N, C-alpha and C positions, 0 to 999 in steps of 0.2 A: 509446343506439343500439338500434334495433329490429332483431332478428335473425330471419331465417326459421327454420323448424323445422330443427334440426340433427340429422341422422341419426347419432348418436354411435356406436351399435353398428356401423353400416356403415362409418363412418370408421375405427374401430378395426380392423375386419376388413381394410380396404384397407391401412392403414398396416403392420400386422403381415405381411400377404401381400407387400407391396412390400419390406419389409426382408429377408424370407426367400426371396422369389421362389418361393413355394410355398404353396398353400392348405393342404396337409397340415401343414407345420411351423407355420404360423400357427394352425391349429386346435389343435395341441398346446399352444402358448403361451397361447391364450385359453380352453383347457379346454372346447372345443365340438367338434362334428363338422366334418369337412372339407366336407360338404354345406352346413352352416349358414354357414360362411365364404364359400363360393362363392355362396350365395344372397344374402348381405348385399352382396357386391361387385357382383353383377348388379343389385341394387336401387339401389345408388349410381350405377352407370353409367346406369341408366334415368332416375334423377332428374336427373342432370347432362346426359344426352343425349350422352355421349361414351363411347369405349372406353378403359379405363384400363390393361388388360393385353392383350398378345397371348398367347393360350394356345398353348404349344408342347408337343411330345410329351414333353419332359423338364423341364417347369417353366413359368415365366412370364417375360415380358419387358415392362417398362413401355413404354407409349406416351409420346409427347411430353406428352399431357395428364396422364398419371400422374406423369411426372417433374416437372411443374409443381406438382402437388398434394402430393407426398410431403414435400418439405422444410418446407412450411408446417405440415403435421400433425405431423411429427416434432418441430419446435420447440415447438409448442403442447402436445403430450403430455409432452415433457420438462419444460417449465415447470410444468405441472400437477403432475407427479410430484415435482418439487423443492419446490414449495410445500406439498404435502401432507406431504412428508417432514419439514418443519420444525415440524409440530405434535408436541409432546413433553410427555407428562404433563399434558395440559390447557392447555398454553401454546404459543404460536407463537414459534419461534426466529427472530429477525431476524438478517440478515447485515449487518455493517458493515465497509466496506472503507476502510482508512486507509493513506495513504502518509506516510512521515516521513523527514526527514533522518536518516541513519544515526547520527550523533552523538547527536541528541536521543532517538532510539528506544532505543539501547543504554544511554546514560548517564543518561537521566531517566525515560523512559516505562516501560521494562521493569521496573525495580525497584518501580514503583507499580501495575503492571497487575493484580496479584493482587487488589488492592482493588476495581478496576473489575469484575473477573469475579465477585467475591463479591457485589457489589451488584446486578449485572445478569447472572445466570446464563443467561438465555435470549437473550442477544445473542452471536452468534458473530463475534468480531473477526478480520478478516483484515488483517494488517499487512505492508506491503512497505516496504523501505527504499531510499533513493536518496541521491545526493550533491548534493541541492538543485536538480537539474534534473528537473522533473516536468511531465507533461501531464495535468492532472486529467481532462479529457474523454476523451482517447484511452485512458487507463488505467482508466477506469470507476471512479474513486475517489469515495467519498462526501466524504471530507475529505483534505486534504494539510497536513501540518505542515511549514512551510518557514522558512528564514532569510532575512531581508532587511529591506526598508523598509515592507512592507505594501502597496505599490502594484503590483498586477498587474491587467492589463486583464480585465474581465469576471469578476472574482473578489471575493467578500466575504471580508474578512480581520479576524480578531479577535486583538488582541495577547495573547501568553501571558506571555513573560518575556524579559528581557535576559540575556545570558550574556557578560559582559566577557571579553576575551582577556588572558591573563597568561602569564608564563614558567613552564613546567613542565619538570622534568628529573629524572634519577635523583639520589639523595643524593650519590653519589660525585662527580658533576659539579658539584652545587650547592656543594660545599666549595671549589671553585676560583673561585666567583663572589662576590666581596666587595662589588663595586659594579656597577651596570648597565654601566659601561664595559668590564668584563671579558668581556661577551658578544661583543664585537667580535673576540675571539680564538677563538670557538667556531663550530662548524657550526650554522647556524640552520635549523631545520625550519619550513616555512611552507606556507600554502595558495596557490592560484593568484592570490589577491588580493595584488598586489605592494606595496600601500601599508600593509599591516598592521604589519610590523616598523618602517618609518619612523615611523608614528604612535606606536608604543610607545616608541621611542627619544626622540621629541619629548616624550612625557608623562613620561619619566624624566629630562628636562632635558639631553639630549645632542644636541639638534638632530635633524633628520630622518634624517641618515646615508643619503643616497641611494645611496652606494657601500657596499653591505653585504658582509660576508665571505661565504665559501662557504655556499651554501644548497642544500637539497633540497626540491622542491615536491611536495605531496600534494593529492589531490582530496577528502580526508576527514580530519577531525581524529582519527578512530579510527586510521587508518593512521599519521598523524603521531605520535600518542602511543605506538603500538607501537614505532615507530622510536626514540622517546625512551627507552622502557623498555629497549631493547636497547643504549642508550648511544651511539646514532649522532649525537646532537646535542641541541640545546635546542629545545623546541616552544613555539610561541605558540598556546595553545589555551584553551578556556573551562573553568576549574576546576570550575564548577558541574556540568559534564557528566562529570567524572571524580572525583566525591566518594569513591567506593570505593577508587580507587587512592591518593588522597591520605590517606584514613583508615588504609589499611594501611601507609603509608610507602613504597610502591613508587616513588612519585614525590613531589616536594616543589615548593613554590612559593617560590622564593628571594627574590622581591621582591613587595611588596604594592602593585603598580602594575598597573592594568588599563585597557583601552581598550574603548569600546563602538563596534562597527561595524555593528550592526543588532540585530534582535530575532527571536525565534521567534513565528510566527503560525499560527493555525488558519484554514485557508482552504477555501472551497468555491466551486463555480460559482454565479454569481448566478442562473442558470436552474435550478439544482437545488433541488427542493422538499425541505424538511427532514423526514426521517422521524422516528418516535418513537425509533428507535435512535440517530440522529444527535443528537437533542435530549438524550438521556440521556448520550451520550459527551461532548458539549460542556459540559453542566452539571457532570459529574464532573471533567473536565479543568480547568475554570476554578476549581473548588473546590480541587482538588489544587495548582494553581499558587498560589492565594491562601494556602494553608496553608504 
């Protein structure tokens, strides 16, 4: 794109004056004289053939033309400042924004994130968590790690791993569970997916058991397992995401029966061009999953 001559000094003088509504305070910020700022603004007005300020006895007031120009300049100067601020020690620090299902973020990603940071010290990762409801475009995400079938409209999806659901509970409760049928006398903790426990009972050879005992519904496996840790019931959750709790003995898996209801996927908008930071994260993540 061909650009006309950009009067950068005049634009800076106008933007600072518009923020302060004062030539004097703008001059202090820019380390020049008040006369120099006033001259630059007048030269910009002459070039544009408009009046940008109304000069008042006690300051300045933006005209409608000035109000139109200010937000454009403010955004541009902020973006320039942010970009320049990312240069550090001869390197450019890239920002990578990732959204992830809370269970995956806490149970799998965070324990391994130190390795990514060590390998890519000049990528600033911004991680947000969700309960699998995410709008990649609206939230401005580079990637979203989500659970499901991999079929989302307008989305590229790479499979990461499966995390079968199995029974998890505290050891005291597990001592009461000798066979899967004993679960029918317990409070069952479940997600909003009503078919998970019936699928598990079927896999355990007990039929679908559409009439389940008392249950409590959670929107996250993290909350579900916390309830299980407090002895409120038996969770149906992915053991792979709770390896630390299993290793410490805080919870146990009384039955070696699991059901697969979906997989974790690395997703991005098909219209989103892949940056070098995105490529680095994807390569690291796929390597970590394979390991």
